[in-house]
One Martini backbone bead per residue (centre of mass of N, CA, C, O) as a GRO file, in nm:
protein
  265
    1MET     BB    1  -0.086   3.087   0.604
    2ARG     BB    2   0.090   2.986   0.869
    3ARG     BB    3   0.352   2.798   0.928
    4THR     BB    4   0.448   2.511   1.085
    5PRO     BB    5   0.642   2.314   1.234
    6GLU     BB    6   0.801   2.036   1.224
    7ILE     BB    7   0.725   1.692   1.338
    8ALA     BB    8   0.789   1.475   1.153
    9HIS     BB    9   0.973   1.163   0.998
   10SER     BB   10   0.909   1.128   0.716
   11ALA     BB   11   1.050   1.006   0.421
   12GLN     BB   12   0.834   1.192   0.231
   13ARG     BB   13   0.814   1.497   0.318
   14THR     BB   14   0.972   1.647   0.098
   15ALA     BB   15   0.799   1.566  -0.153
   16HIS     BB   16   0.511   1.661   0.018
   17ALA     BB   17   0.524   1.945   0.163
   18LEU     BB   18   0.313   2.114  -0.062
   19ILE     BB   19   0.081   1.919  -0.006
   20VAL     BB   20  -0.275   1.964   0.006
   21VAL     BB   21  -0.563   1.870   0.181
   22VAL     BB   22  -0.906   1.940   0.079
   23LEU     BB   23  -1.209   1.962   0.270
   24HIS     BB   24  -1.539   2.018   0.165
   25GLU     BB   25  -1.771   1.971   0.384
   26PRO     BB   26  -1.746   1.744   0.581
   27GLN     BB   27  -1.971   1.496   0.742
   28ASP     BB   28  -1.759   1.266   0.843
   29LEU     BB   29  -1.534   1.175   1.079
   30VAL     BB   30  -1.442   0.901   0.966
   31ASN     BB   31  -1.345   1.010   0.693
   32ILE     BB   32  -1.130   1.191   0.807
   33ALA     BB   33  -0.968   0.961   0.936
   34HIS     BB   34  -0.902   0.815   0.668
   35VAL     BB   35  -0.743   1.047   0.550
   36VAL     BB   36  -0.528   1.068   0.770
   37ARG     BB   37  -0.418   0.785   0.735
   38GLY     BB   38  -0.336   0.815   0.436
   39MET     BB   39  -0.137   1.044   0.481
   40LYS     BB   40   0.051   0.884   0.661
   41ASN     BB   41   0.119   0.657   0.457
   42PHE     BB   42   0.223   0.900   0.226
   43GLY     BB   43   0.351   1.174   0.362
   44VAL     BB   44   0.108   1.365   0.416
   45ARG     BB   45   0.053   1.667   0.637
   46ASP     BB   46  -0.180   1.858   0.504
   47LEU     BB   47  -0.493   1.967   0.647
   48ARG     BB   48  -0.804   2.102   0.516
   49LEU     BB   49  -1.101   2.246   0.661
   50VAL     BB   50  -1.433   2.312   0.535
   51ASN     BB   51  -1.688   2.316   0.720
   52PRO     BB   52  -1.720   2.098   0.928
   53ARG     BB   53  -1.957   1.924   1.092
   54GLU     BB   54  -1.720   1.743   1.228
   55TYR     BB   55  -1.442   1.804   1.475
   56GLU     BB   56  -1.214   1.587   1.661
   57ALA     BB   57  -0.904   1.491   1.722
   58TYR     BB   58  -0.940   1.262   1.937
   59ARG     BB   59  -1.138   1.095   1.762
   60VAL     BB   60  -0.955   1.049   1.521
   61GLU     BB   61  -0.725   0.906   1.680
   62GLY     BB   62  -0.913   0.660   1.759
   63ILE     BB   63  -0.899   0.566   1.447
   64ALA     BB   64  -0.618   0.716   1.372
   65HIS     BB   65  -0.342   0.599   1.461
   66GLN     BB   66  -0.057   0.774   1.496
   67THR     BB   67  -0.154   1.104   1.399
   68GLN     BB   68  -0.055   1.362   1.554
   69ASP     BB   69   0.108   1.518   1.336
   70ILE     BB   70  -0.134   1.573   1.154
   71LEU     BB   71  -0.336   1.699   1.362
   72ALA     BB   72  -0.148   1.946   1.439
   73ARG     BB   73  -0.199   2.066   1.120
   74VAL     BB   74  -0.482   2.119   1.126
   75ARG     BB   75  -0.713   2.322   0.934
   76THR     BB   76  -0.967   2.568   0.960
   77TYR     BB   77  -1.241   2.695   0.753
   78GLY     BB   78  -1.501   2.906   0.627
   79THR     BB   79  -1.365   2.910   0.334
   80LEU     BB   80  -1.243   2.828   0.028
   81GLU     BB   81  -1.079   3.080  -0.028
   82GLU     BB   82  -0.895   3.053   0.223
   83ALA     BB   83  -0.784   2.759   0.172
   84LEU     BB   84  -0.671   2.847  -0.142
   85GLY     BB   85  -0.506   3.120  -0.150
   86ASP     BB   86  -0.187   2.984  -0.160
   87CYS     BB   87  -0.247   2.828  -0.421
   88VAL     BB   88  -0.110   2.734  -0.750
   89HIS     BB   89  -0.258   2.443  -0.747
   90ILE     BB   90  -0.576   2.293  -0.843
   91VAL     BB   91  -0.732   1.976  -0.760
   92GLY     BB   92  -1.027   1.836  -0.861
   93PHE     BB   93  -1.290   1.607  -0.746
   94THR     BB   94  -1.498   1.392  -0.962
   95ALA     BB   95  -1.767   1.165  -1.067
   96ARG     BB   96  -1.902   1.382  -1.248
   97GLY     BB   97  -2.018   1.491  -1.524
   98ARG     BB   98  -1.973   1.791  -1.715
   99THR     BB   99  -2.075   2.046  -1.934
  100ALA     BB  100  -1.847   2.199  -1.871
  101LYS     BB  101  -1.550   2.315  -1.951
  102ARG     BB  102  -1.254   2.117  -1.878
  103ASN     BB  103  -0.953   2.018  -1.715
  104LEU     BB  104  -0.890   1.697  -1.774
  105GLN     BB  105  -0.808   1.407  -1.558
  106ARG     BB  106  -0.606   1.167  -1.439
  107PRO     BB  107  -0.432   1.071  -1.171
  108ARG     BB  108  -0.155   1.018  -1.314
  109ASP     BB  109  -0.134   1.286  -1.465
  110ALA     BB  110  -0.164   1.467  -1.219
  111ALA     BB  111   0.086   1.365  -1.067
  112GLY     BB  112   0.296   1.442  -1.279
  113GLU     BB  113   0.237   1.748  -1.273
  114ILE     BB  114   0.289   1.797  -0.973
  115VAL     BB  115   0.585   1.707  -0.973
  116ALA     BB  116   0.679   1.914  -1.193
  117LEU     BB  117   0.629   2.170  -1.009
  118GLY     BB  118   0.721   2.101  -0.740
  119ASP     BB  119   0.819   2.276  -0.410
  120ARG     BB  120   0.729   2.589  -0.399
  121GLU     BB  121   0.410   2.559  -0.376
  122PRO     BB  122   0.102   2.503  -0.305
  123VAL     BB  123  -0.092   2.202  -0.351
  124ALA     BB  124  -0.428   2.115  -0.422
  125LEU     BB  125  -0.657   1.868  -0.291
  126LEU     BB  126  -0.996   1.861  -0.389
  127PHE     BB  127  -1.278   1.776  -0.179
  128GLY     BB  128  -1.596   1.686  -0.134
  129ARG     BB  129  -1.878   1.607  -0.025
  130GLU     BB  130  -2.033   1.303   0.010
  131ASP     BB  131  -2.330   1.384  -0.121
  132LYS     BB  132  -2.224   1.623  -0.357
  133GLY     BB  133  -1.957   1.729  -0.373
  134LEU     BB  134  -1.866   1.949  -0.611
  135SER     BB  135  -1.922   2.243  -0.717
  136ASN     BB  136  -1.901   2.456  -0.977
  137GLU     BB  137  -1.769   2.679  -0.809
  138ALA     BB  138  -1.536   2.506  -0.708
  139LEU     BB  139  -1.431   2.414  -0.992
  140ASP     BB  140  -1.355   2.704  -1.089
  141ARG     BB  141  -1.082   2.696  -0.902
  142CYS     BB  142  -0.967   2.481  -1.093
  143HIS     BB  143  -0.712   2.362  -1.300
  144ARG     BB  144  -0.810   2.065  -1.235
  145ILE     BB  145  -0.997   1.762  -1.331
  146VAL     BB  146  -1.068   1.464  -1.149
  147THR     BB  147  -1.134   1.123  -1.258
  148ILE     BB  148  -1.198   0.820  -1.131
  149PRO     BB  149  -1.198   0.522  -1.258
  150SER     BB  150  -1.518   0.358  -1.290
  151ASP     BB  151  -1.815   0.236  -1.254
  152PRO     BB  152  -2.081   0.397  -1.392
  153ALA     BB  153  -2.301   0.256  -1.201
  154TYR     BB  154  -2.064   0.319  -0.952
  155ALA     BB  155  -1.872   0.597  -0.919
  156SER     BB  156  -1.882   0.663  -0.626
  157LEU     BB  157  -1.655   0.741  -0.381
  158ASN     BB  158  -1.508   0.726  -0.111
  159LEU     BB  159  -1.334   0.967   0.029
  160GLY     BB  160  -1.089   0.806   0.134
  161HIS     BB  161  -1.037   0.649  -0.128
  162ALA     BB  162  -0.981   0.887  -0.316
  163VAL     BB  163  -0.739   0.998  -0.166
  164ILE     BB  164  -0.559   0.742  -0.172
  165ILE     BB  165  -0.532   0.711  -0.474
  166MET     BB  166  -0.383   0.983  -0.516
  167LEU     BB  167  -0.147   0.933  -0.318
  168TYR     BB  168  -0.040   0.688  -0.468
  169GLU     BB  169   0.025   0.830  -0.734
  170LEU     BB  170   0.226   1.025  -0.606
  171ALA     BB  171   0.423   0.813  -0.504
  172LEU     BB  172   0.495   0.705  -0.782
  173ALA     BB  173   0.593   0.980  -0.901
  174HIS     BB  174   0.825   0.981  -0.660
  175GLY     BB  175   0.940   0.660  -0.664
  176ALA     BB  176   0.818   0.420  -0.487
  177GLU     BB  177   0.841   0.168  -0.684
  178VAL     BB  178   1.179   0.169  -0.657
  179ARG     BB  179   1.181   0.093  -0.380
  180PRO     BB  180   1.322  -0.106  -0.176
  181PHE     BB  181   1.306  -0.373  -0.008
  182LYS     BB  182   1.323  -0.517   0.276
  183ALA     BB  183   1.553  -0.677   0.430
  184PRO     BB  184   1.624  -0.959   0.552
  185ARG     BB  185   1.717  -1.072   0.862
  186ARG     BB  186   1.814  -1.363   0.708
  187PRO     BB  187   2.036  -1.393   0.504
  188SER     BB  188   2.115  -1.599   0.207
  189GLU     BB  189   2.272  -1.815   0.028
  190PRO     BB  190   2.302  -1.991  -0.227
  191ALA     BB  191   2.260  -2.300  -0.331
  192ASP     BB  192   2.447  -2.560  -0.393
  193ALA     BB  193   2.475  -2.851  -0.561
  194ALA     BB  194   2.561  -3.036  -0.323
  195GLU     BB  195   2.325  -2.959  -0.132
  196LEU     BB  196   2.097  -3.050  -0.322
  197GLU     BB  197   2.180  -3.349  -0.335
  198ARG     BB  198   2.134  -3.399  -0.033
  199LEU     BB  199   1.838  -3.334  -0.037
  200PHE     BB  200   1.740  -3.549  -0.239
  201ALA     BB  201   1.838  -3.787  -0.070
  202ASP     BB  202   1.666  -3.727   0.183
  203ILE     BB  203   1.391  -3.741   0.042
  204ALA     BB  204   1.411  -4.028  -0.061
  205ARG     BB  205   1.437  -4.162   0.219
  206ALA     BB  206   1.171  -4.055   0.335
  207LEU     BB  207   0.983  -4.184   0.118
  208HIS     BB  208   1.068  -4.473   0.181
  209ALA     BB  209   0.988  -4.477   0.486
  210ILE     BB  210   0.665  -4.418   0.390
  211GLU     BB  211   0.605  -4.571   0.116
  212PHE     BB  212   0.567  -4.378  -0.141
  213PHE     BB  213   0.694  -4.588  -0.374
  214LYS     BB  214   0.496  -4.831  -0.388
  215THR     BB  215   0.298  -4.666  -0.628
  216ARG     BB  216   0.561  -4.515  -0.738
  217ASN     BB  217   0.784  -4.345  -0.932
  218SER     BB  218   1.086  -4.245  -0.822
  219GLY     BB  219   1.212  -4.099  -1.063
  220GLY     BB  220   0.971  -3.906  -1.124
  221VAL     BB  221   0.947  -3.772  -0.848
  222MET     BB  222   1.245  -3.662  -0.825
  223ARG     BB  223   1.231  -3.490  -1.078
  224THR     BB  224   1.011  -3.302  -0.973
  225MET     BB  225   1.168  -3.201  -0.725
  226ARG     BB  226   1.388  -3.064  -0.893
  227GLU     BB  227   1.209  -2.865  -1.045
  228ILE     BB  228   1.110  -2.714  -0.797
  229ALA     BB  229   1.388  -2.627  -0.681
  230HIS     BB  230   1.486  -2.476  -0.945
  231ARG     BB  231   1.243  -2.270  -0.968
  232ALA     BB  232   1.259  -2.092  -0.718
  233PRO     BB  233   1.513  -2.080  -0.571
  234LEU     BB  234   1.709  -2.214  -0.330
  235ASP     BB  235   1.846  -2.156  -0.034
  236ALA     BB  236   2.051  -2.260   0.215
  237ARG     BB  237   1.842  -2.241   0.448
  238GLU     BB  238   1.612  -2.397   0.308
  239VAL     BB  239   1.767  -2.660   0.265
  240LYS     BB  240   1.821  -2.722   0.565
  241LEU     BB  241   1.526  -2.742   0.647
  242LEU     BB  242   1.442  -2.972   0.451
  243ARG     BB  243   1.646  -3.176   0.551
  244ALA     BB  244   1.547  -3.190   0.843
  245MET     BB  245   1.267  -3.296   0.773
  246ALA     BB  246   1.353  -3.552   0.620
  247ILE     BB  247   1.517  -3.680   0.851
  248GLU     BB  248   1.279  -3.700   1.052
  249VAL     BB  249   1.108  -3.888   0.881
  250THR     BB  250   1.309  -4.120   0.875
  251LYS     BB  251   1.329  -4.163   1.183
  252TYR     BB  252   1.031  -4.221   1.226
  253GLY     BB  253   1.018  -4.470   1.045
  254GLU     BB  254   1.232  -4.634   1.205
  255ARG     BB  255   1.078  -4.641   1.474
  256LEU     BB  256   0.833  -4.792   1.367
  257ALA     BB  257   0.982  -5.043   1.266
  258ARG     BB  258   1.095  -5.128   1.549
  259SER     BB  259   0.790  -5.150   1.675
  260GLY     BB  260   0.599  -5.281   1.431
  261LEU     BB  261   0.485  -5.051   1.278
  262HIS     BB  262   0.278  -4.861   1.058
  263VAL     BB  263   0.225  -4.646   0.806
  264ASP     BB  264  -0.022  -4.426   0.754
  265ARG     BB  265  -0.200  -4.336   0.424
   0.00000   0.00000   0.00000
């Protein structure tokens, strides 16, 4: 099969460039859409469909939004032999145990082996139809057979779910787990001791203003407040926000006192 030019800008596309998802005789267009969405989530861009019962790209896009780049690369085949012909490593997925001797793996082990193969030639992730799975003849073409561990009483997974689980394991194997989280829009420095002491003083005044200490030990309450703040720990912006809240509570209590009203508790 001739490759088409790159379309997307996915950050993971280099790592997953030669991984192809192959759906053998998928029966439900919605399931195809879920697979397409999962591929977009994890940066895998090549989907091959073998004799799909129904497939219309515009309908899939109506379910899996913003996946035009994936849909532009979808290829359909008449036979499994054609779809897998250029693949050097084929991983088949089944929920059922088979009596024939197979090279069995779990998803994490399979992902590690796939990553170790590098990006030299296409590696296929082969999934069967929703009602029957993969036939023994289809599994005969596979280098490895993967079963996703699940409750034996209800082992069969939805097609889209099975694909996403494997794509997630591949993402982990490619180092996604150590990718840093997005930095906050408003980073803040740690709160210093002096600012924390001002916070505790403001909280104490606010609690006095609403008569919180009328039936409680103020020393014990404030000690607990310190433990909470130290366990967090709070940054400077958070301390300023909490101080502002405490100050407003104090002012509110003072306004009530001047008007002769009492705080309801």
